[in-house]
N, C-alpha and C positions, 0 to 999 in steps of 0.2 A: 435722499432727494425724492420728491414726490413725482409720480407719473402724471403727465398732462392728459386731460380728458377732452373729448370733443363735445361741443354744445351747439345746438341749432338755435340761432337767434333770428327772430322775424323783425323786419322793419316795415312799418305801415305808414303811408303818407295819406293825408286826408285833403281832398279838394272840395270846395264848396262855392256855389254862386247862387245869388238870389235873382230870379227872373220875374219881371212884372208882365202880366198878361191880362187881357180883358176877357171875361167870360161871365155867363149867367150864374154859375154856381162854382163852389170850391172844387167839386169833383170834376167839372168841365175844365177848370183851369189846370188842375193836375194832369188830366188826360191830354190836354193840349201841349203842355210842356214835355210830358213823357214821349209824345209823338215827335216833337221837334228834336228831342234828344236821340231817339231811335234813328231818325233820318239823318243825323249828323249836323243838324242846323245849330245845335248847342254842343260845343266841345269844350270841356274844361281843360285848362292848361296850367303851367307853372304860376301864372298870375292869380289863380284861384286857390293856391296853397294856403291852408289854415292851420296845419299842425302835423306832428309825427309822433309815433310811439316806437320804442325799441324794447322788445321783451323776449322771453323764451318762447320758441315756437310752440303753439298749443298742442300739436299732434305728436310731438317727439318726447321721448322720455328724458332726455338731457342728462343722463347719468352714465354715459358710455365710459 
């Protein structure tokens, strides 16, 4: 009978939303959205879910 080993498995969920803003340049638009995000004016939630990955945790050896 084989001995069971422990493995660290990481679950990542990805959220994504496209926000339309008016600005003079792309850099200004990005800065505007970053500021709105920092202030909590844009909050991603379950409705923004676009995918997940399940894989071995990258910082663990996973051979215990």
